N, C-alpha and C positions, 0 to 999 in steps of 0.2 A: 835646648837639647840638640846635640849633634848626632847624626846617624852616618857612620862610616864603617870601613872594615875595622876589625878589632885592632890590628896593628896601627892603623891611622889614629884611632882613639888613644892608644898608648903613647904615640908620638906627641899628640896634642896635650896629654897629661904632662909629659916631660917638658914641653914648652910653656907650661903654666896657663894654658888656655882652657883646659877641662879640669874639673874638680877631681883631685886624686880620690880613688875609691868609688867613683861614680860609674865606671864602665859596667854595662850590662850587655851580655851577649843575647841578641834577639833571634837570629836565624843563621842557618848554615846552608851554603849552596855549593854544589859540585859543578864540574865542567861537563858539558854534554856535547853531543854531535848531532847534526841535522843535515838533511839533503833536500833538494827541491821536491816538492809534492809529486808523488808518483814515481820518483826515481828509485832504482834498486837501493836497498839499505845494506851497506857493507857490514861485515862482521867486525865488531869491536869488543867482543866478549872477553878478551884477554889482552895483555900488553903485546904479545906476539901477533895476535889477530889485528890489533890496532896498527901496528907497524906495517903489516902487509897491506892494510887498507890505505894507509897514507902513501905508501910507495906506489900503489896502483892508481891512486886518484890523479886526475888530470890537473886539478886546481884545488887549493886549500885556503880557507879563510879563517882568520881568528881576530879577536879584538885587540885593541891597544890598551885594554885595562888589565887587571890582575890575572885573568885567565890567559891572556895573550902572552904576558911575561912568563907565566908558568909553562905554557906550551913551547915557547922558544927554548927554554931549558930542557924540557922533556925530549924534544927532538934531538938536542945535543946529546943527552944521556943515552938515547936510543941509538946514537951513531948515524943518524940519517939526515941531520940538519943540512949538510951540503947538497945532498940529493934533492931535498925538498925545496931549497931556497928559490929556484926559478919558478916554482908553481905556487908560492905562498903570496897571498894578498892580505895585508893587515889593514883593518879598518881605521879610519881616523877617529879621534875621540867623538863620542856621541852618535856614531853610526853603528847600527846593529848588524852583526854578522848575518843574521837571518834574512835581512833585506838583500844582501849580496847573493845569498843562496836562492831566494825567491826569484830574483831577476836573472838567474843563470850565470852570474859573474864568477861564481866558484861552485865546484861540484859538491864539496863537503865543507862544512864549517863547524867551528868550535867556539863556545862561549858558555858563560854561566847558564845552567839549565833554566833558571828563572828568567833569563833574557831571551831564550829561544822559544819557550812555550807559547807566547802570545803572538808570534809572527805568522801571518797568513801566507800561504803559498809554500810552506816547507813541511817536511815530515821529520819529527823528532826520532832519531835513531836510538838514543839512549845515553845514559851517563857513561863517562869513561870507566873502564874496568878498575876494580880496586887497586891493582898493581900499577896503575897509571893515573889514578885520580888525585885531584887537589881540591880541598875544601876551603872555601873562604867563609870566615865568620863575620857576620854583620853585627855591629854593636852600636850602642848609644852611650853618650857621656854627657854629663851636665856641664854646660859652658859656664865659666867662672863669672860671666856677666849676665847670666840668665835673669830676665825680668820677672819671671813667674816660675821659680824653681819647684814649687809644690805642684803646679800644673804639669810641668815637664815630668816630674817623678810619677804622677798619676798616669800620664800617657804611657810611660814605660811599663808600669805595673800592668796596664791593660794589654800591651803588646806581648808580654810574657805570660799572660794568663791562659788557661785552657780554652777560653772563648776565641782566642786568636789562632789556635793551632790549625783548624780547618782552612783558613785563608792562607796561612803560611804554606801548608802542604799543597794546596791548589795551585800555588804559584811556583812550584818546583823546588821548594826549600824544606828544611826540617827546622823545628824549633831549636833555638840557641842553646 
């Protein structure tokens, strides 16, 4: 069983690496914002408020993953990408934005909510407002060479069962 973003599973199906029809959406995660623990929390309650907060920030961090790619496009659509460029720090793959925030390397940072909640030394500001939000769907797909396809399918059944919902929500996501 492979666990990836829904779009990645679809690509693997097209490439013949994942069994067609085996994609199952497990959880959804939006993009959130955080600041260093104890720092004032900016207003990000609307797209306009988010834009003002970004322009007022001294430094901004975001990931090199799907949320980072989305944010780069969002800043373009907001018409503020050029103004923000000198204060943006994009993390290398595998580095959590929350770590940069906790160390004081960026004033405000953005990443999947599920990636921010576990970081010590930061305060979660909240999810992006609906008019600026981007949801990533995390999915599973059965690899064509799976050695134990029945076991993989059983795992996915458990992950989408009501018993998994509290753990999914505790980690900043919603069931798929």
